[in-house]
N, C-alpha and C positions, 0 to 999 in steps of 0.2 A: 845666672839665668833662672835657677830654681827659685830663688828669693823673689824675683820679679814675677814669676808665674803665681806664686802663692799670694803676693800682695794684691794683684789685680784680678784674682779669681773671685767669682761671686760667692756670697756667704754660703749658699747651699753646697757648692762644690768643696767647701772647706769642712763641711760637717763630718764628724767621725761616723763611719759606716761599718765598724767592726760588728755592729748589731745587724747581721746579715747571714745568709747561708749561700756559700759557693761550694759546688761539689764537682768533681771529675771522676768518671767511671770509665775504665778501659776493659773491654772484653773482645776477644777475637781480633779482628782487624780494624775496630772502630773505637774511638774515644769520644766521649760526650762531655761537655762543660755546661753546667746549668747554674744559674744564680737568680735570687729573688731581686725585687725592684724597690724594696723599702729603704728609706733613709730616716734615721732617728736622731733627734737632738737630745743629747743627755740620755736619761733613762726612761723618759716618758713621752716626749712629743714626736709624733710622726711628721717629719718635715716634707716628705715627698714619698709617693708610692709608685712612681713610674721611672725610677732612675735605673738606666742599663749599666750593669757592673761587668759586662763582658765586652772585650774589644778584640778585633782582629788586627794583628800587627802586620801580617802579609797573608798570602794565600795558604800558607802552611802552618801558621802559629796563631793560637788564640790565648787570650789572657782573661782571668777573672780576678777581681781584687776585693779586699776588705780593708778598712781603715780609712784615712783621710783620702777623699777623692782627688784633690789637688796633688797631694803626695804620690798617689798611685799613677796619675798621669805623668808626673815627672819621671817616676821610675820606668814607666812603660816606654817613654821616649828614649831613655838611656838604653833600655833593653833593645829596642829597635835599632839603635845605632850599633850596638854590639852584634846584632844579627847581620847587619850590613857588612861589619868587619869580619864576621865568621859565618858566612852563609851555610845553611844546612848543618850547623853545629850548635844546636840549642844548649846542650850542657856546657860547652866551652863558653858561649855567650852569657849564660847565666852565671857561671863562676867568675867571669871577668866583671860582670855587673856587681856581684857580691863583694869582689875585692874593692871596687870603687866605693861601695856602700860603707865598708868598714873603715876606709882610709880618708874619704872625703868628708870634711866637716859639714858641709851643707847637706849631703846625702844622709849623714848619720842622724839628722833631725827629722827626716821624713818618716812618717808613721803609716805604714801600709804593709800588707802582705799580698803576695801574688801566687796564683796557680797558673802555670804556663804549660800549654799542651802543643805538641806537634803530632803528626801521624804516628811517630815512632816513640816519642818520649813524653813523660809527664813529670813536672818538677814543681816543688813549692819553694818560693823565696820568702823567707819569713822576716819579721820586723827587726831582727838582729843581723840580717845579711847572710843567713845560712841557706845553703842550697840543699833541699831535702827530696829524695826519691821516694816513691810510694813503696809500700810492702808488696809482696808477691801478688796480692789480689788487684793491684793497679788502681786503688781507690785513694783519693786525697780530698779533704774537705777543710774549709776554713770558715771563720766567722762564728757568731754566737750559736748558730744552729748546726755548725759543722760536726759536732760530736754525734748529734742525733742522726744526721744524714749519713755519716760514715758507717755508724752502727747498722742502720737500715740497709744500706747498700751492701755491706758484708753479708747480711742475712739473706740477700737476694741473689748474690753473685753466682752461686752454684746452680740456680734453677735453669735447666737447659733451654727452655723455650723463651727465656728473658735475654734480649740483647742489651747492649750498653745503654741505649737510650731508654728502654722500658725500665731498667733498674734505676737509672738516674731520676726519671720522673716519679716513680713510686716512692723512692727514698726521699726525694724532695717534698713530696706531699706529706709524708710522715713527719719530716723535720720542721716544715713550716706550720704544721698543725700544733706542734709542741712549743716551738720558739716564738714568743710574743714579739720579738724584734725582727722577724721575718714575715713576709706576706705571701699570698697565693698567686701573685703575679711574677712570672719567670721569664727569663730569656734562655735560649738553648743554642749551643753551637756544637757541631760535630766535625770530626776529621776521620778519614780513613787512612790506613797505612799506605804511604806512597801516593796519596791523593791530596786534594785541596779542601779547604773549609767549606762546609755546606752552608747554605744561606741561613742567617739568623732567624729564629722563630720566636714569636711571643706567645707565651702561654698563661692562661688564667685557670688555676686549679679550682677556684671557686665557681666557675661557670661549667667546667667539664667533669668535675669529680675526680676520682682517684686515677683513672686512665685519661689524663689530660691529653688533649689533641691540640694541634696548631690552630690558631684562630686569626 
């Protein structure tokens, strides 16, 4: 099934998009997942500047991805199936997916990394099939701008007046200003503990400055 998906997927969806910034910040009862929209061919050519890299798997789980888009979609489909098998058990579903990733020959060729969030848990599933939990600060980032975004979020996490969303937006602004492979067009998803995913919002930092607002 995964070979067929890759073969018939358009050229743009097969583009490598590790050149991106995906950030998750958890603070209090809220977790925010934010990602830029730029897709880059190789090291230089911007193929697309409006590709959404966040997806809702159900009302309680959202995913952000870097790497091959087609491969990420294949993995998200597998993860969704695991969540159906193990409802409300995100860690169990992720571990079962990781087992398949390591043992299935087709899955081992997929090149993508995922950040997966529920109201209670945040996980990273990396390109080797490892399931990684965040450090105590609840911050995970992937992609070429991930290091900048994570460092910025860590610097902001202890500011009392900043909630998870404000931290994520400010950290994303810093990261995308530095990383040439990420742009100022973002998508944002949020979840609350015991609640469902908030409606996705599109954000343009270039239009609204450091304190980006929904547009």
